N, C-alpha and C positions, 0 to 999 in steps of 0.2 A: 493108144491104150497099152498099158504094160501087162503082159500076160505070161503065164508059165513060171512065175517066180515062187520060190519056197521060203527063201530067207531074205529078210530086209535088214540091212545094216544102217545104223545111224552114227554119224560123227557126233561127238559130244560138245566140245567147246564151240559156242556160237551157232550151234544147230539145236541142241537141247537146252542149253543154259548160256547165260551171258559170260563172256570171258575176255575178249580182246579189249573192251573199254577199260578194264582194270589195268591192263598193261600200259595203255596210253596214259592213264592217270599217273601210274608209277613213273613212266618215262618223263612226264612233265615235272614231277617232284624232283627227279634226278637232275634234269636240266637246270632247274632253279638252284639246286645245291651246287652244281659245278660252276654255274655263272658266278656264284658268290666268291669263287677263287680267282675271278678275273678272266676266266676262259670265255672266248667267244667263237664264232664260226658255227659250223653245222654239227652241233653236239649230238643231235638225233642220228645223223648220218654216221658219226663215229661209233655210236652205240650199236647201230645196226651192223656195221662191219665187224665189230667185236663179237656180236651174237653169231653171225654167220661163220666166222672163223672158228668158233667154239662148238659148233653143232656136232662135228665128228667126235669130239671128246665128251661133251656133256649131254647131247641130245636135246630134247625139247622139254618145256615145262618151267615152272616158276623158280625152282632151285637153280636150274641152269641160267635163267635170266638174272637171278641175284648175283651169281658168280661173274657174269658178264658186266653187270653194273659196277661191281667192285673193281674189276680189272680196268674197265674203261675210265673210272674215276681216277685211278692211280696213273694211268697213261696221260690223261688230259691235264692233270695237275702236276705232271712231272714228279710224282711221288709226294706231293704236298698235302694231299687229302688227309685230314686228321683221323685218328682212331675213333673219335666221337662221331664223325660224319660217316665213317665206314659202318659204325653201329647203326646210324640212322638209315643207311642203305639196306642193311640187313633187316631192320625194322619194317621198311617198305615191303620187302618180300614176305615177311611173316604176316603182315596185314593182308596181303593178297591170299596167302594160304588159308587164313582164317575167315575170309570174306564169306558171308552167307550166300547160298546158292539161289540164283534168281532164274527160274525156268522161263523160257521164251513162250510166247503166246501159243496156245493150242497144243502144246506138247502132250499133256495128259490125255486130251481128247483124241489125238491122233493115235497114240499108243494104245489106248483103250479100244479104239475101233479096229486096229490091225492085229492086236495080240491073239484074238481067237482064231485067226485064219492063217497066220504066218509065224515062223520062228523069227523073233526079233533079236538082234544083237547090237552091241555098241562096238565100233571100231574107231579108236581114237589114238592120237599121239599124246606124248606128255610123260610126266613122271608117274610111275606106277602107284606110289603111295598117295600122291595128290589126287590122281584120277579116281582111285578107289574111295578116297575120302569124299570127294565130290558126289560120287554115285550114292554112297550111303546117305549123305545129307539131302540128296535131291528128292527122295520119296518116290522114285520111279524104278528102282532097281528090280522090283518083282516082275516088271513087264518083260525083262530080257532073259533070253535063254543062255546067252554067253556074252561076256564082256572082255574085249581084247584091247589091251594097251600096247601099241606097236612102237618100236623104236623109230620107225619111219613109215611113210605110206606111199611106197612105190610098188611097181608091179610085183616084185619078188615077195613083198610082205602080203600082198593080196593073194598071190598063188598059194602061199603057206596057209593063209586063213581059209581059203576055199577047200584046201586039202583037209584041214582040220575039221571043217564043217561037213565034209564029204558030199559036196554038191558041185555041179557043173557051173561055169560062169553064167550060162543062160538062165539059171535058176536063182541068181543073186541080184538084188537091187541095192545100190548104195545111195544114201541120202546125206548131203552135207553142204556146207557153205564155202568150201574151197574147191575150185576146179582142179587145181594142181594136185591136191592130196586125196580128195574124196571122190572125184568124178572121172578124171582122165585115166588114171591107172586101171580101174575096173572096166571102163569102156574098152581099153586096149586089149583086155582079156576076153571080151565078148559078153560082159555083164551089162546091166542097166545102170543108169545114173540119173538122179534128180538133183539138180542144183538149186539150193535155196539161198540166194545172196543175203549177206549180212552187211549192215551199213558201215562197219569198220572191219578192215582186213589187214593183217600183217603183210608188209611188202613182200616178204619171202614167199607168200602164197599166191601172189598175183601172176597171171599169165596174159599173153598178148592177144590170144584168140580163143573163142569158144570152140569146143569140139564139134566136128561135123559127123554126126552119127544118128541113125534112126533110133538108137537106144538111149539117146540123150534128151532130157526134158528140163525145163526151167520153170519154176513157180516163184511167185513173190512172197507167198505165205505158206507155212508148213501145212496147214489144213488142206491146201489145194492138192497135195499129194493124193488125198483120198479119191479125188476125181479121176486120177490117172490109173488107178489099180483096180483090176476086176477080181472079185472073189465071190 
């Protein structure tokens, strides 16, 4: 049982709403476009390498992904990709940005159950404008005391977040679908973590081993979080 917490943080993408499947759909469209130029081999792997090399410059989010798509297309086609197809790639990204928000199961029920008893926050990576847009469209913004869009989600960013919230790590619980970004850093600081796996995960977020901590819990469905928290 999780006790003594005052603030509960939720990751956004693939914890509150669907996100990663749209990237995989966009990636498949990109692969088919590049194949039309006679490119073969591991196109998805080349795109992943481009994304990772660009993280320090662009950060996370759909706009960063769009730039990596364009760069990768130019590289794989030796500059042969047409302006029309670059426009198509940009269109893929715009479609992602305009995609309706699809809340995951039980999100509203869980937030409604917890909001009277705890301060709820969102702690997510990504592009600020895009994440703010998603939150507005989601219909759940009013449940949250604070929304933090982070440049990354490592220990340093969580230290800064806890300082801003003016709470100790022991009073903070983080819920998310990424062990690497949502769970392990808060646990290292002495906070609590509940891992809610999602069926599709970006390779960059994968880790080899689950954390070994008494403050770590895993559930298969978000509503099961309610069984872990006393109030």
